C-alpha positions in Angstrom: -49.6 61.4 -188.3 -47.4 58.4 -187.6 -44.0 59.4 -186.2 -41.2 58.7 -188.7 -38.7 56.5 -187.0 -35.0 56.3 -188.1 -35.7 52.7 -189.2 -38.8 53.9 -191.1 -36.8 56.7 -192.7 -34.0 54.3 -193.8 -36.6 51.9 -195.2 -38.4 54.6 -197.0 -35.2 56.1 -198.3 -34.2 52.7 -199.5 -37.5 52.2 -201.3 -37.1 55.7 -202.8 -33.6 54.9 -204.1 -34.9 51.6 -205.4 -37.7 53.4 -207.2 -35.2 55.8 -208.8 -33.0 52.9 -209.8 -35.9 51.0 -211.3 -37.1 54.1 -213.2 -33.6 54.7 -214.5 -33.3 51.0 -215.5 -36.6 51.3 -217.3 -35.3 54.2 -219.3 -32.3 52.1 -220.4 -33.8 48.6 -220.3 -34.6 48.5 -224.0 -33.7 45.5 -226.1 -30.0 44.4 -226.0 -29.2 47.3 -223.6 -29.4 50.2 -226.0 -31.2 53.4 -224.9 -34.4 54.2 -226.8 -33.7 57.0 -229.3 -36.0 59.4 -231.2 -35.5 61.0 -234.5 -36.5 64.6 -233.8 -38.2 65.0 -237.3 -41.1 63.4 -235.4 -41.6 66.6 -233.4 -40.5 69.1 -236.0 -43.5 71.3 -235.7 -43.2 71.5 -231.9 -39.4 72.2 -232.0 -40.0 75.1 -234.3 -42.3 76.7 -231.6 -40.5 75.7 -228.4 -37.2 74.0 -228.9 -36.1 73.5 -225.3 -39.6 72.7 -224.0 -40.2 70.1 -226.6 -36.9 68.4 -225.8 -37.9 68.3 -222.1 -41.1 66.5 -223.1 -39.2 64.0 -225.1 -36.9 63.3 -222.3 -39.7 63.0 -219.8 -41.2 60.1 -221.8 -38.0 58.2 -221.3 -36.0 58.8 -224.5 -32.3 59.3 -223.8 -30.8 59.7 -227.3 -32.0 61.8 -230.2 -31.1 62.3 -233.8 -31.6 65.8 -235.2 -33.2 66.9 -238.4 -32.2 70.5 -238.2 -31.1 72.7 -235.2 -33.6 75.6 -235.8 -31.0 78.4 -235.8 -29.5 77.4 -232.4 -25.8 77.5 -231.8 -24.0 74.3 -230.7 -23.7 75.7 -227.1 -27.5 76.4 -227.0 -28.3 72.9 -228.4 -26.0 71.3 -225.9 -27.6 73.1 -223.0 -31.1 72.3 -224.1 -30.2 68.6 -224.5 -28.6 68.5 -221.1 -31.6 70.1 -219.5 -33.8 67.5 -221.1 -31.4 64.6 -220.1 -30.9 63.8 -223.8 -27.8 63.2 -225.9 -27.7 64.2 -229.6 -25.8 61.5 -231.3 -26.5 62.3 -235.0 -27.8 64.8 -237.5 -29.6 64.4 -240.8 -28.8 66.4 -244.0 -30.0 65.9 -247.5 -27.2 65.6 -250.1 -28.3 69.0 -251.4 -27.6 70.6 -248.0 -24.6 68.5 -247.1 -22.5 68.9 -250.2 -21.9 72.7 -250.1 -21.7 72.9 -246.3 -19.8 69.8 -245.2 -17.0 71.7 -243.6 -19.5 73.9 -241.6 -21.5 70.8 -240.6 -18.4 69.0 -239.4 -17.4 72.0 -237.3 -20.9 72.3 -235.8 -21.0 68.6 -234.9 -17.5 68.8 -233.3 -18.6 71.7 -231.1 -21.8 70.0 -230.2 -20.3 66.6 -229.6 -22.6 64.9 -232.1 -20.8 61.9 -233.7 -22.9 61.0 -236.7 -23.4 63.1 -239.9 -26.1 61.3 -241.9 -27.0 61.9 -245.6 -30.7 61.6 -245.5 -31.5 61.8 -249.2 -29.4 61.2 -252.3 -28.8 63.3 -255.4 -28.5 62.8 -259.2 -25.3 62.6 -261.2 -26.9 65.1 -263.6 -29.4 67.3 -261.8 -30.4 68.9 -265.1 -32.0 65.6 -266.1 -34.7 66.0 -263.4 -35.1 69.7 -263.6 -38.8 70.7 -263.4 -39.9 67.3 -262.1 -42.1 67.0 -259.0 -40.6 65.4 -255.9 -42.6 62.2 -256.6 -41.3 62.1 -260.1 -37.7 62.7 -258.9 -38.0 59.8 -256.5 -39.0 57.5 -259.4 -36.2 59.0 -261.6 -33.3 57.7 -259.5 -31.2 55.2 -261.3 -28.6 52.8 -259.9 -25.9 55.0 -261.5 -27.3 58.1 -259.6 -27.2 56.2 -256.3 -23.7 54.8 -256.9 -22.5 58.3 -257.8 -24.0 59.6 -254.5 -22.0 57.0 -252.6 -18.8 58.0 -254.5 -19.3 61.5 -253.3 -20.0 60.4 -249.7 -16.8 58.5 -249.7 -15.0 61.8 -250.3 -17.0 63.5 -247.5 -16.3 60.5 -245.3 -12.6 61.2 -245.5 -13.2 64.6 -244.0 -15.6 63.4 -241.3 -13.2 60.6 -240.3 -10.3 63.1 -240.1 -12.5 65.1 -237.8 -13.3 62.2 -235.5 -16.9 61.9 -236.8 -18.8 59.2 -238.7 -20.6 59.7 -242.0 -23.6 57.6 -242.8 -26.4 57.2 -245.3 -30.1 56.8 -244.5 -32.3 55.0 -247.1 -35.8 55.8 -248.2 -37.9 53.6 -250.5 -36.5 53.9 -254.0 -33.3 52.1 -253.2 -35.1 48.7 -253.1 -36.8 48.5 -256.4 -34.7 46.3 -258.7 -33.4 47.9 -261.9 -32.2 45.5 -264.6 -31.7 42.8 -261.9 -29.7 45.1 -259.6 -31.1 46.3 -256.2 -29.8 49.8 -255.8 -29.3 49.6 -252.1 -27.0 46.6 -252.6 -25.1 48.6 -255.2 -24.7 51.5 -252.8 -23.3 49.3 -250.0 -20.8 47.8 -252.5 -19.8 51.3 -253.6 -19.4 52.7 -250.1 -16.0 52.5 -248.5 -16.7 50.6 -245.2 -14.0 52.6 -243.5 -15.6 55.9 -244.3 -19.4 55.4 -244.7 -21.9 53.5 -242.5 -25.6 52.9 -243.1 -28.7 53.8 -241.2 -31.4 51.3 -242.1 -34.9 52.7 -242.0 -36.9 49.6 -241.4 -40.2 51.1 -242.3 -39.0 52.5 -245.6 -37.3 49.2 -246.5 -40.6 47.4 -246.2 -42.6 50.0 -248.2 -39.8 49.8 -250.8 -40.2 46.0 -251.1 -37.3 44.8 -249.0 -36.7 43.1 -245.7 -34.9 44.7 -242.8 -34.2 41.3 -241.3 -32.6 40.1 -244.5 -30.4 43.2 -244.8 -29.3 43.0 -241.1 -28.2 39.4 -241.7 -26.5 40.1 -245.0 -24.6 43.2 -243.9 -24.1 42.8 -240.2 -21.1 45.1 -240.1 -22.2 47.7 -242.6 -25.4 48.8 -240.9 -24.9 50.5 -237.5 -28.0 52.6 -237.1 -31.7 51.9 -237.3 -34.9 53.9 -237.8 -38.0 52.3 -236.3 -41.4 53.2 -237.8 -44.7 51.6 -238.5 -47.7 52.0 -240.9 -51.4 51.4 -240.7 -52.9 48.5 -242.5 -54.2 49.4 -245.9 -55.7 47.7 -249.0 -53.6 50.0 -251.2 -50.4 48.3 -252.6 -47.1 49.7 -251.2 -45.9 52.6 -253.3 -42.5 54.3 -253.0 -44.1 57.7 -253.4 -47.4 57.1 -251.5 -46.7 55.1 -248.4 -49.4 53.9 -246.0 -50.4 56.3 -243.2 -48.1 56.3 -240.2 -49.0 54.3 -237.1 -47.8 54.0 -233.5 -45.4 51.1 -233.0 -47.4 48.0 -232.2 -50.5 49.3 -233.8 -49.4 48.9 -237.4 -48.3 46.2 -239.7 -44.6 45.7 -238.7 -43.4 43.2 -236.1 -40.1 44.4 -234.7 -39.3 41.4 -232.5 -37.5 39.5 -235.4 -35.9 42.8 -236.6 -34.5 43.5 -233.1 -33.3 39.9 -232.8 -31.4 40.3 -236.1 -30.1 43.7 -234.9 -28.8 42.3 -231.7 -26.8 39.8 -233.6 -25.5 42.5 -235.9 -23.5 45.7 -235.2 -26.2 48.2 -234.3 -24.9 51.1 -232.1 -28.0 53.3 -231.9 -31.7 53.2 -233.0 -34.3 55.8 -233.3 -38.1 55.8 -233.2 -39.6 57.9 -236.0 -43.2 58.7 -236.5 -43.9 61.2 -239.2 -47.6 61.9 -238.7 -50.2 61.6 -235.9 -53.9 61.0 -235.3 -53.5 61.6 -231.6 -51.4 64.2 -229.6 -47.8 63.6 -230.7 -46.4 63.2 -227.2 -49.0 60.6 -226.4 -48.1 58.7 -229.6 -44.4 58.9 -228.9 -45.0 57.5 -225.4 -46.8 54.5 -227.0 -43.9 54.1 -229.3 -41.4 54.2 -226.4 -43.4 51.7 -224.4 -43.6 49.3 -227.3 -39.9 49.4 -227.9 -39.0 49.3 -224.2 -41.1 46.2 -223.7 -39.5 44.2 -226.6 -37.1 41.4 -225.7 -34.3 40.7 -228.1 
């Protein structure tokens, strides 16, 4: 074995430090200097079986920020420890309007203790829920009117006063039905107009925008200060026309139909604070797919 001289040790140590620095930079060298985030709905099945272990696998890929879609019965202290052990930061949490409305005070208290800044309404509600009683989920999605979605924003404005007072930020995450014009009005535009910009921000799900018939680039350019969060997802090519209730199958980023380079360029010029990869289904092992997603995003230049 070759003797390790002091010079050799210093050189080797320097290379080791350089390697650590490069690895750390890789983890944060995503487009326009934002860490690559993951919406944890992507690994919902795994989290339900092994919460802390799944988070560690996510962190090992290189993700540094996450957005929750449930905390699986864990206390804020338990979540905070699991995130720290995985080198992750939870910056937001998703709640449907149905779950948010009766529990907003509890959710605010939970987020404050956890140190999780964003409270996101992930699905809207109806002004008159009796109108859709007995309808299937797909039928309800098609039943949303511009009035329902405006009403949802009016309620979120009220919740936004509470989150702001607590030092948190309320937001709204779109799906597909917000982009189908109704009597010449695009519901998503009506929602942005109805939302108080001091109280409610928007999380643009780029994949759902496309399936719904809109353009993420267009919205980022039209509302550069109103949209501060992004969801990044992709879909497989299909001959079937886009449908708000039957989207194409999920795909790994870079293997589907969406080109995120122009979207990220528009996002860089806008006011995006965080963005999250989300893949809702898999044909290959989930962590393998999420690594492909991470590497695609990390390699993009904006």
